[in-house]
Residue frames as a rotation matrix with the C-alpha (Angstrom) as fourth column:
MET 1
-0.037 -0.793 0.609 -18.03
-0.049 -0.607 -0.793 -4.34
0.998 -0.059 -0.016 -4.48
ASN 2
0.304 0.217 0.928 -19.48
-0.897 -0.264 0.355 -4.44
0.322 -0.940 0.114 -0.92
ARG 3
0.997 0.080 -0.020 -18.80
-0.072 0.966 0.248 -8.14
0.040 -0.246 0.968 -0.81
LEU 4
0.362 -0.932 -0.006 -15.15
0.422 0.169 -0.891 -7.49
0.831 0.320 0.455 -1.57
PHE 5
-0.296 -0.485 0.823 -14.89
-0.517 -0.643 -0.565 -5.22
0.803 -0.593 -0.060 1.42
GLU 6
0.748 0.500 0.436 -16.44
-0.642 0.382 0.665 -7.91
0.166 -0.778 0.606 3.57
LYS 7
0.765 -0.608 0.212 -13.36
0.519 0.777 0.356 -10.02
-0.381 -0.163 0.910 2.75
PRO 8
0.839 -0.476 -0.263 -10.56
-0.528 -0.830 -0.182 -7.44
-0.131 0.291 -0.948 2.53
HIS 9
0.067 -0.833 0.549 -7.91
-0.290 0.510 0.810 -10.25
-0.955 -0.214 -0.207 2.78
LEU 10
0.453 0.122 0.883 -8.80
0.679 0.594 -0.431 -11.28
-0.577 0.795 0.187 -0.77
ILE 11
0.997 -0.077 -0.012 -7.83
-0.067 -0.778 -0.624 -7.90
0.039 0.623 -0.781 -2.19
PHE 12
0.443 -0.890 0.112 -4.34
-0.868 -0.394 0.303 -8.04
-0.226 -0.231 -0.946 -0.68
LEU 13
-0.029 -0.462 0.887 -3.71
-0.171 0.876 0.451 -11.74
-0.985 -0.139 -0.104 -1.20
LEU 14
0.599 0.265 0.756 -4.79
0.680 0.331 -0.654 -11.58
-0.423 0.906 0.018 -4.90
ALA 15
0.925 -0.352 -0.147 -2.56
-0.381 -0.864 -0.329 -8.53
-0.011 0.360 -0.933 -5.37
ILE 16
0.320 -0.872 0.370 0.52
-0.391 0.234 0.890 -10.58
-0.863 -0.429 -0.266 -4.39
PRO 17
0.122 -0.345 0.931 0.84
0.690 0.703 0.170 -12.64
-0.713 0.622 0.324 -7.62
ILE 18
0.832 0.217 0.511 0.27
0.529 -0.590 -0.610 -9.53
0.169 0.778 -0.605 -9.75
ILE 19
0.812 -0.583 0.029 2.98
-0.559 -0.763 0.323 -7.59
-0.167 -0.279 -0.946 -7.91
MET 20
0.157 -0.777 0.609 5.36
-0.077 0.605 0.792 -10.56
-0.985 -0.171 0.035 -8.17
LEU 21
0.392 0.057 0.918 4.73
0.830 0.409 -0.380 -10.86
-0.397 0.911 0.113 -11.87
ILE 22
0.963 -0.071 0.259 5.45
0.042 -0.913 -0.406 -7.15
0.265 0.402 -0.877 -12.41
GLY 23
0.600 -0.778 0.184 8.64
-0.576 -0.261 0.775 -7.54
-0.555 -0.571 -0.605 -10.39
ILE 24
0.097 -0.533 0.840 9.76
0.293 0.822 0.488 -10.55
-0.951 0.199 0.236 -12.38
LEU 25
0.481 0.204 0.853 8.88
0.866 0.039 -0.498 -9.12
-0.134 0.978 -0.158 -15.75
SER 26
0.971 -0.151 -0.184 10.66
-0.163 -0.985 -0.049 -5.75
-0.174 0.077 -0.982 -15.00
GLY 27
0.668 -0.742 -0.062 13.98
0.405 0.433 -0.805 -7.59
0.624 0.513 0.590 -15.53
ASP 28
-0.233 -0.897 -0.375 17.08
0.930 -0.093 -0.355 -5.66
0.283 -0.432 0.856 -14.42
ALA 29
0.132 0.354 0.926 15.12
0.175 -0.928 0.330 -2.41
0.976 0.119 -0.184 -13.72
VAL 30
-0.502 -0.347 -0.792 15.94
0.832 0.057 -0.552 -0.61
0.236 -0.936 0.260 -10.56
LEU 31
0.749 0.647 0.145 14.30
0.522 -0.710 0.472 2.05
0.408 -0.278 -0.870 -8.40
ASP 32
-0.401 -0.915 0.053 16.71
0.725 -0.352 -0.592 4.96
0.561 -0.199 0.804 -7.71
ILE 33
0.783 0.602 -0.156 16.12
0.568 -0.590 0.574 7.16
0.253 -0.538 -0.804 -4.70
ASN 34
-0.219 -0.894 0.390 18.35
0.567 -0.442 -0.695 10.12
0.794 0.069 0.604 -4.38
VAL 35
0.852 0.354 -0.386 18.65
0.517 -0.453 0.726 11.74
0.082 -0.818 -0.569 -0.91
HIS 36
0.726 -0.611 -0.315 21.12
-0.451 -0.770 0.452 14.65
-0.519 -0.186 -0.834 -1.10
ASP 37
-0.009 -0.873 -0.487 24.41
-1.000 0.010 0.001 12.86
0.004 0.487 -0.873 -1.91
THR 38
-0.682 -0.188 0.706 23.31
-0.376 0.919 -0.118 9.40
-0.627 -0.346 -0.698 -1.16
TYR 39
-0.270 0.545 -0.794 21.68
-0.883 0.188 0.429 7.02
0.383 0.817 0.430 -3.69
LEU 40
-0.365 0.250 0.897 19.53
-0.444 0.800 -0.404 4.12
-0.819 -0.545 -0.181 -2.64
VAL 41
-0.425 0.065 -0.903 19.17
-0.882 0.195 0.429 1.55
0.204 0.979 -0.025 -5.39
ILE 42
-0.368 0.385 0.846 16.60
-0.390 0.762 -0.517 -1.21
-0.844 -0.520 -0.131 -5.18
ALA 43
-0.994 0.036 -0.104 15.82
-0.070 0.522 0.850 -3.85
0.085 0.852 -0.516 -7.82
TYR 44
-0.276 0.960 -0.040 12.17
-0.887 -0.238 0.396 -3.95
0.371 0.145 0.917 -8.79
LEU 45
0.024 0.245 -0.969 12.16
-0.024 0.969 0.245 -7.68
0.999 0.017 0.029 -8.04
HIS 46
-0.741 -0.381 -0.553 13.42
0.536 0.161 -0.829 -7.09
0.405 -0.910 0.085 -4.51
PHE 47
-0.873 0.466 0.140 10.88
-0.487 -0.829 -0.275 -4.24
-0.012 -0.308 0.951 -4.09
ALA 48
-0.073 0.867 -0.493 8.09
-0.672 0.322 0.667 -6.57
0.737 0.380 0.559 -5.34
VAL 49
-0.251 -0.099 -0.963 9.12
0.449 0.869 -0.207 -9.26
0.857 -0.485 -0.174 -2.75
LEU 50
-0.968 -0.174 -0.183 9.04
0.241 -0.412 -0.879 -6.64
0.077 -0.894 0.441 0.04
ILE 51
-0.545 0.838 0.004 5.60
-0.833 -0.543 0.107 -5.36
0.092 0.055 0.994 -0.93
SER 52
0.007 0.581 -0.814 4.30
-0.376 0.756 0.536 -8.94
0.927 0.302 0.224 -1.33
ILE 53
-0.615 -0.260 -0.744 5.50
0.545 0.542 -0.640 -9.81
0.570 -0.799 -0.192 2.19
VAL 54
-0.961 0.274 -0.036 3.71
-0.177 -0.710 -0.682 -6.76
-0.213 -0.649 0.730 3.62
PHE 55
-0.254 0.921 -0.296 0.53
-0.893 -0.106 0.437 -7.48
0.371 0.375 0.849 1.66
GLY 56
-0.190 0.179 -0.965 0.72
0.091 0.982 0.164 -11.16
0.978 -0.056 -0.203 2.84
ILE 57
-0.890 -0.116 -0.442 0.91
0.443 0.014 -0.896 -10.02
0.110 -0.993 0.039 6.47
ILE 58
-0.750 0.659 -0.055 -1.92
-0.615 -0.725 -0.311 -7.59
-0.245 -0.199 0.949 6.03
GLY 59
-0.189 0.701 -0.687 -4.03
-0.714 0.382 0.586 -10.21
0.674 0.602 0.429 4.11
ILE 60
-0.394 -0.035 -0.918 -3.41
0.395 0.896 -0.203 -12.88
0.830 -0.443 -0.339 6.81
GLY 61
-0.981 0.073 -0.181 -4.29
0.133 -0.427 -0.895 -10.34
-0.142 -0.901 0.409 9.55
TYR 62
-0.470 0.867 -0.165 -7.64
-0.882 -0.457 0.115 -9.56
0.024 0.200 0.980 7.89
TRP 63
-0.165 0.363 -0.917 -8.27
-0.361 0.843 0.398 -13.27
0.918 0.397 -0.008 7.37
ILE 64
-0.742 -0.208 -0.637 -7.54
0.469 0.519 -0.715 -14.15
0.479 -0.829 -0.288 10.98
MET 65
-0.869 0.494 0.006 -9.93
-0.381 -0.662 -0.645 -11.35
-0.315 -0.563 0.764 12.16
GLN 66
-0.179 0.841 -0.510 -12.66
-0.907 0.059 0.416 -12.83
0.380 0.538 0.753 9.87
LYS 67
-0.165 0.098 -0.981 -12.15
0.042 0.995 0.092 -16.41
0.985 -0.027 -0.168 11.08
ALA 68
-0.875 -0.182 -0.449 -12.14
0.443 0.077 -0.893 -15.19
0.197 -0.980 0.013 14.68
ASN 69
0.052 0.986 0.161 -15.54
0.886 -0.120 0.448 -13.51
0.461 0.119 -0.879 14.04
ARG 70
-0.332 -0.250 -0.910 -14.22
0.690 -0.722 -0.053 -10.13
-0.643 -0.645 0.412 14.92
LYS 71
0.633 0.622 0.461 -16.05
0.771 -0.454 -0.446 -7.14
-0.068 0.638 -0.767 13.44
LEU 72
-0.530 -0.838 -0.128 -13.73
0.778 -0.541 0.318 -4.50
-0.336 0.069 0.939 11.88
SER 73
0.019 0.512 -0.859 -14.66
0.066 -0.858 -0.510 -0.98
-0.998 -0.048 -0.050 11.08
LYS 74
0.479 0.258 0.839 -15.86
0.793 0.282 -0.540 -0.67
-0.376 0.924 -0.070 7.45
TRP 75
0.993 -0.065 0.098 -14.69
-0.009 -0.875 -0.485 2.86
0.117 0.481 -0.869 6.99
LEU 76
0.339 -0.933 0.121 -11.24
-0.638 -0.134 0.759 2.06
-0.692 -0.335 -0.640 8.30
ILE 77
0.020 -0.248 0.969 -11.13
0.495 0.844 0.206 -0.89
-0.868 0.476 0.139 5.84
TRP 78
0.759 0.333 0.559 -12.21
0.648 -0.307 -0.697 1.40
-0.060 0.892 -0.449 3.00
THR 79
0.868 -0.489 -0.091 -9.68
-0.472 -0.867 0.161 4.07
-0.157 -0.097 -0.983 4.01
HIS 80
0.064 -0.884 0.463 -6.77
-0.306 0.425 0.852 1.48
-0.950 -0.196 -0.243 4.27
ILE 81
0.076 -0.042 0.996 -7.58
0.763 0.645 -0.032 -0.11
-0.641 0.763 0.081 0.91
GLY 82
0.925 0.268 0.268 -8.18
0.378 -0.705 -0.600 3.37
0.028 0.657 -0.754 -0.78
LEU 83
0.684 -0.713 -0.153 -4.85
-0.591 -0.665 0.457 4.71
-0.428 -0.222 -0.876 0.52
THR 84
0.004 -0.699 0.715 -2.96
-0.011 0.715 0.699 1.55
-1.000 -0.011 -0.004 -0.40
PHE 85
-0.162 -0.015 0.987 -4.24
0.856 0.495 0.148 0.93
-0.491 0.869 -0.067 -3.92
GLY 86
0.835 0.484 0.260 -5.51
0.550 -0.719 -0.425 4.41
-0.019 0.498 -0.867 -4.80
GLY 87
0.653 -0.671 -0.350 -2.23
-0.376 -0.689 0.620 5.99
-0.657 -0.273 -0.703 -3.73
THR 88
-0.261 -0.712 0.652 -0.27
0.295 0.584 0.756 3.46
-0.919 0.390 0.058 -5.73
LEU 89
0.228 0.447 0.865 -2.46
0.956 0.067 -0.287 4.26
-0.186 0.892 -0.412 -8.83
ILE 90
0.982 0.162 -0.095 -2.02
0.148 -0.979 -0.137 8.04
-0.115 0.120 -0.986 -8.40
VAL 91
0.290 -0.948 -0.130 1.75
-0.330 -0.227 0.917 7.76
-0.898 -0.223 -0.378 -7.97
TRP 92
-0.277 -0.377 0.884 1.94
0.620 0.632 0.464 5.63
-0.734 0.677 0.058 -11.07
ILE 93
0.592 0.531 0.606 -0.04
0.806 -0.402 -0.435 8.18
0.013 0.746 -0.666 -13.11
LEU 94
0.946 -0.205 -0.250 1.87
-0.144 -0.960 0.241 11.13
-0.289 -0.192 -0.938 -11.81
ASN 95
0.045 -0.968 0.247 5.16
0.071 0.250 0.966 9.38
-0.996 -0.026 0.080 -12.60
LYS 96
0.073 0.063 0.995 4.15
0.942 0.323 -0.090 9.38
-0.327 0.944 -0.036 -16.30
PHE 97
0.915 0.375 0.149 4.13
0.402 -0.877 -0.262 13.19
0.032 0.299 -0.954 -16.27
TYR 98
0.254 -0.907 -0.337 7.92
0.324 -0.248 0.913 13.54
-0.911 -0.341 0.230 -15.64
ARG 99
0.986 -0.053 -0.160 9.50
-0.167 -0.421 -0.892 15.70
-0.020 0.906 -0.424 -18.33
THR 100
0.442 -0.875 0.196 12.82
0.410 0.391 0.824 14.27
-0.798 -0.284 0.531 -19.31
GLU 101
0.208 -0.319 0.925 13.24
0.970 -0.053 -0.236 15.67
0.124 0.946 0.299 -22.81
ILE 102
0.084 -0.125 0.989 12.82
0.044 -0.991 -0.129 19.21
0.995 0.054 -0.078 -21.77
MET 103
-0.354 -0.294 -0.888 14.29
0.831 0.337 -0.443 19.53
0.429 -0.895 0.125 -18.32
GLU 104
0.105 0.471 0.876 11.90
-0.246 -0.841 0.481 21.81
0.964 -0.266 0.028 -16.50
TYR 105
-0.740 -0.533 -0.410 13.38
0.224 0.379 -0.898 21.59
0.634 -0.757 -0.161 -13.02
GLU 106
-0.773 0.483 0.412 10.59
-0.628 -0.491 -0.604 23.52
-0.089 -0.725 0.683 -11.24
PHE 107
0.217 0.894 -0.392 7.88
-0.899 0.340 0.276 21.30
0.380 0.292 0.878 -12.76
ASN 108
0.094 -0.265 -0.960 9.78
-0.010 0.964 -0.267 18.08
0.996 0.035 0.088 -12.05
ASN 109
-0.895 -0.447 -0.001 10.60
0.030 -0.057 -0.998 19.28
0.446 -0.893 0.065 -8.43
ASN 110
-0.490 0.780 0.390 7.01
-0.870 -0.406 -0.281 20.09
-0.060 -0.476 0.877 -7.78
LEU 111
0.400 0.558 -0.727 5.94
-0.632 0.743 0.223 16.76
0.664 0.370 0.650 -9.21
THR 112
-0.355 -0.629 -0.692 8.51
0.176 0.682 -0.710 15.01
0.918 -0.374 -0.131 -6.99
LEU 113
-0.902 0.057 0.428 7.17
-0.414 -0.397 -0.819 16.82
0.124 -0.916 0.381 -3.97
ILE 114
0.075 0.996 0.038 3.55
-0.995 0.072 0.065 15.77
0.062 -0.043 0.997 -4.69
ILE 115
0.325 0.010 -0.946 4.68
-0.285 0.955 -0.088 12.14
0.902 0.298 0.313 -5.32
THR 116
-0.696 -0.695 -0.182 6.64
0.037 0.217 -0.975 12.18
0.717 -0.685 -0.125 -2.08
LEU 117
-0.709 0.468 0.528 3.77
-0.704 -0.415 -0.577 13.48
-0.051 -0.780 0.624 -0.12
ILE 118
0.378 0.854 -0.357 1.38
-0.856 0.470 0.217 10.92
0.353 0.224 0.909 -1.55
ILE 119
0.058 -0.419 -0.906 3.82
0.052 0.908 -0.416 8.10
0.997 -0.023 0.075 -0.75
LEU 120
-0.902 -0.336 0.273 4.19
-0.206 -0.221 -0.953 9.50
0.380 -0.916 0.130 2.79
LEU 121
-0.266 0.916 0.301 0.44
-0.964 -0.243 -0.113 9.50
-0.030 -0.320 0.947 3.12
MET 122
0.455 0.339 -0.824 0.31
-0.495 0.865 0.082 5.91
0.740 0.370 0.561 1.89
ILE 123
-0.461 -0.683 -0.567 2.93
0.192 0.546 -0.815 4.85
0.866 -0.485 -0.121 4.44
ILE 124
-0.863 0.227 0.452 1.09
-0.505 -0.432 -0.747 6.67
0.026 -0.873 0.487 7.27
GLY 125
0.051 0.970 -0.239 -2.14
-0.967 0.107 0.230 5.13
0.249 0.219 0.943 5.98
GLN 126
-0.106 -0.176 -0.979 -0.70
-0.085 0.982 -0.167 1.69
0.991 0.066 -0.119 6.68
LEU 127
-0.969 -0.175 0.172 -1.07
-0.178 0.018 -0.984 2.49
0.169 -0.984 -0.048 10.42
ILE 128
-0.164 0.979 0.120 -4.83
-0.980 -0.175 0.091 2.20
0.110 -0.103 0.989 9.91
PHE 129
0.100 0.211 -0.972 -4.47
-0.328 0.930 0.168 -1.55
0.939 0.302 0.162 9.62
PRO 130
-0.662 -0.300 -0.687 -3.20
0.459 0.563 -0.688 -2.23
0.593 -0.770 -0.235 13.20
ILE 131
-0.877 0.436 0.203 -5.59
-0.459 -0.634 -0.622 0.44
-0.143 -0.638 0.756 14.55
ASN 132
-0.018 0.923 -0.385 -8.45
-0.898 0.154 0.411 -1.45
0.439 0.354 0.826 12.89
ILE 133
-0.153 -0.103 -0.983 -7.26
0.113 0.986 -0.121 -4.81
0.982 -0.130 -0.139 14.22
ILE 134
-0.954 -0.193 -0.230 -7.06
0.253 -0.106 -0.962 -3.35
0.161 -0.975 0.150 17.81
TYR 135
-0.608 0.788 0.101 -10.49
-0.792 -0.593 -0.147 -1.77
-0.056 -0.169 0.984 17.33
GLY 136
0.078 0.666 -0.742 -11.89
-0.630 0.610 0.481 -5.09
0.773 0.430 0.467 16.28
LEU 137
-0.450 -0.321 -0.833 -10.39
0.402 0.760 -0.510 -6.90
0.798 -0.565 -0.213 19.25
ILE 138
-0.997 0.040 -0.060 -11.53
0.035 -0.464 -0.885 -4.33
-0.063 -0.885 0.461 21.80
LYS 139
-0.479 0.874 -0.079 -15.05
-0.841 -0.432 0.325 -3.81
0.250 0.222 0.942 20.27
ASN 140
0.124 0.628 -0.768 -16.03
-0.361 0.750 0.555 -7.45
0.924 0.208 0.319 20.44
LYS 141
-0.668 -0.388 -0.635 -14.53
0.477 0.432 -0.765 -7.96
0.571 -0.814 -0.104 23.92
ASN 142
-0.944 0.317 0.087 -16.59
-0.297 -0.710 -0.639 -5.16
-0.141 -0.629 0.764 25.30
LYS 143
-0.257 0.882 -0.394 -19.70
-0.849 -0.012 0.528 -6.39
0.461 0.470 0.752 23.42
THR 144
0.073 0.270 -0.960 -19.54
0.063 0.960 0.274 -10.02
0.995 -0.081 0.053 24.89
SER 145
-0.751 -0.397 -0.527 -18.59
0.497 0.186 -0.848 -9.00
0.434 -0.899 0.057 28.36
GLY 146
-0.933 0.359 0.033 -21.51
-0.321 -0.785 -0.530 -6.55
-0.164 -0.505 0.847 28.83
């Protein structure tokens, strides 16, 4: 497991084919996002392509930092990977608890709030990646110049 965190680019680059496979196999399924009176409808395949592009950029960024012999913060890597993949797993699990047969609006509204907050935390957690890249660039510059 530690070796996997020494090469975080592998986690993101290996997740791309899995995400694309899920997007292709989902067929015509769509993600409906309702914001007041506006509906945002995104096909799972398009969503998978978007996530794959983001994961590709992140994976290439981690790979470039490794090839440039820049040292990244391990706890920032752990936090970034944990928020990205752990948050996705938690949202997927919580999504299975929706009650559609018996419409309990309060339960579903609370569940929607929790899922929304986790997704917001995941999106904010993606800011850890550029922070870690900047940290790696600054840390090694100061180390070699002093």
